C-alpha positions as CSV (number, residue, x, y, z in Angstrom):
1,X,-17.1,57.5,-11.4
2,X,-18.0,57.2,-7.7
3,X,-21.0,58.9,-9.3
4,X,-21.6,56.4,-11.7
5,X,-21.1,53.4,-8.8
6,X,-23.4,55.4,-6.1
7,X,-26.3,55.7,-9.4
8,X,-26.5,52.1,-9.9
9,X,-26.4,51.7,-6.1
10,X,-30.0,54.0,-5.4
11,X,-31.5,51.4,-8.2
12,X,-35.0,51.6,-9.2
13,X,-38.5,52.3,-6.8
14,X,-39.0,48.7,-6.5
15,X,-35.6,47.8,-6.0
16,X,-33.5,46.9,-2.9
17,X,-31.4,49.4,-0.8
18,X,-27.3,48.6,-1.6
19,X,-24.3,49.6,0.2
20,X,-20.4,48.9,-0.3
21,X,-19.3,47.2,2.1
22,X,-15.4,47.1,2.7
23,X,-13.7,45.0,5.6
24,X,-10.2,44.8,6.5
25,X,-9.4,41.4,7.1
26,X,-6.0,40.0,7.8
27,X,-4.5,37.7,5.5
28,X,-3.5,33.9,6.2
29,X,-0.5,33.4,3.8
30,X,0.9,37.1,4.7
31,X,-0.2,38.2,7.7
32,X,-1.1,42.2,6.0
33,X,-3.9,43.0,5.9
34,X,-6.2,43.2,2.6
35,X,-9.3,45.1,2.4
36,X,-12.4,42.5,1.1
37,X,-15.1,44.2,-0.7
38,X,-18.6,43.6,-1.3
39,X,-22.0,45.4,-2.5
40,X,-24.9,43.7,-0.1
41,X,-28.4,44.6,1.0
42,X,-28.1,47.1,3.6
43,X,-29.9,45.2,6.1
44,X,-27.2,42.5,6.1
45,X,-24.7,44.8,6.8
46,X,-24.3,44.8,10.5
47,X,-24.2,41.0,10.8
48,X,-21.5,40.6,7.8
49,X,-19.3,43.6,9.9
50,X,-19.6,41.1,12.9
51,X,-18.2,37.7,11.5
């Protein structure tokens, strides 16, 4: 299944490079850590992780 995700994120010749980002965030309700997953443009990853 991972091969399908990687193949779909690579795209064609004119598409932008996409990356799946997984960030660990502390939940406000329970105080436990949860994982927030997003697919975004590779250039936006650093800004997202610094928030």
